[in-house]
C-alpha positions in Angstrom: -8.1 87.4 180.5 -4.4 89.1 179.3 -3.5 91.8 176.4 -2.1 91.1 173.5 0.9 91.6 175.7 1.3 89.6 177.9 -0.3 86.9 176.8 3.2 86.3 175.7 5.6 86.0 178.8 8.3 88.4 179.4 11.4 88.0 178.2 13.6 88.2 181.9 15.7 90.4 183.0 18.6 87.9 182.2 17.2 87.7 178.8 16.0 90.9 177.7 19.8 92.0 179.1 21.4 89.5 176.4 18.8 90.3 174.0 19.5 94.0 173.6 23.2 94.2 174.4 23.2 92.2 171.5 21.7 93.9 169.1 23.0 97.1 169.8 26.5 95.3 168.7 24.7 94.8 165.9 23.8 98.5 165.3 23.3 102.3 166.4 21.4 105.3 165.9 21.3 108.3 163.9 21.7 110.5 167.2 24.4 108.6 168.2 26.4 108.1 165.0 25.5 112.7 164.8 26.9 113.2 169.0 29.9 110.6 167.9 30.7 112.9 164.8 29.7 116.3 166.7 32.9 115.1 169.8 35.4 114.3 168.3 34.8 110.7 169.0 34.9 110.1 165.3 36.4 106.7 165.7 34.4 104.7 163.4 34.4 105.6 159.1 31.0 106.2 158.1 29.6 104.4 154.4 27.1 105.8 152.4 26.0 102.4 150.8 23.3 104.4 148.2 24.6 104.6 144.5 26.9 108.1 143.1 23.7 109.6 142.9 21.5 109.6 145.8 24.9 109.9 148.0 24.8 113.9 145.5 21.6 114.4 145.9 22.6 114.1 149.6 24.3 112.5 152.9 25.1 112.1 156.4 28.3 115.2 156.8 31.4 113.0 157.1 29.8 110.1 155.4 32.3 107.8 152.1 30.6 106.8 149.6 30.8 103.3 148.8 27.3 101.5 147.0 27.3 98.0 148.3 27.9 96.2 145.8 31.3 97.7 145.1 32.3 96.6 148.6 35.6 94.3 148.0 38.9 93.9 149.9 41.0 95.9 147.6 38.5 99.0 148.2 39.2 99.3 151.7 42.7 98.3 151.9 43.4 102.1 153.3 41.8 101.6 156.2 43.4 99.6 158.9 41.6 95.5 159.5 40.2 96.7 162.8 38.5 99.9 161.7 35.0 99.9 162.7 32.7 100.7 159.7 29.1 102.0 160.0 26.3 101.3 157.2 23.9 103.5 156.0 21.4 103.6 152.9 18.0 105.5 152.4 16.0 104.2 156.0 13.9 101.5 156.9 12.6 100.9 154.1 15.3 99.6 152.2 18.2 97.2 152.8 21.2 98.4 150.9 22.8 98.8 154.9 21.9 94.9 155.8 23.5 94.3 152.6 26.6 96.1 152.3 27.0 95.1 156.5 27.0 91.5 155.4 29.6 92.2 152.2 31.8 93.5 154.8 31.3 91.1 158.1 32.0 88.8 155.7 35.3 90.1 154.3 36.9 90.0 158.0 35.4 94.1 158.7 33.4 94.8 161.8 30.4 96.9 161.1 27.5 98.4 162.9 24.0 99.2 161.0 23.0 103.0 161.4 19.5 102.5 161.9 16.8 104.8 159.7 19.6 105.9 157.3 18.5 108.8 155.4 14.7 109.2 156.4 16.1 108.6 160.2 19.3 111.3 159.8 16.2 114.0 159.1 13.5 112.8 161.2 16.2 114.0 163.9 16.0 117.5 162.6 20.1 117.5 161.4 21.1 118.5 158.1 22.3 116.9 155.1 25.1 117.7 152.6 25.4 117.5 149.4 27.8 116.6 146.0 30.1 114.6 145.6 32.7 112.3 147.2 36.1 114.4 146.7 38.0 112.5 144.2 
């Protein structure tokens, strides 16, 4: 009798490679964002899509606050159309980052979701910045 793991046969190596490559086109993680920002490879814009109040209470250093409900073309006009956006929200229990990513994609903007959000950032041992976004 097979285990619950093998009762359904695993994907072929080719299928698995295609699946995980596709997944990584949509997502990044807190460690990679932190590493890119620390090493100067900051070739993306990090968006905290939560409310300004939650942003002020604690956000990823270097993130811009733009709540997902306010992601409209006029707010993005300052960024070239090929700018890669990385969005995050509170964590895996929150769908704000998904909502933000969807809005950006519908506006024709390249986007990835930072899995884990603030919760993942803290789980990795990284510090949050505090205060409102500079005016």
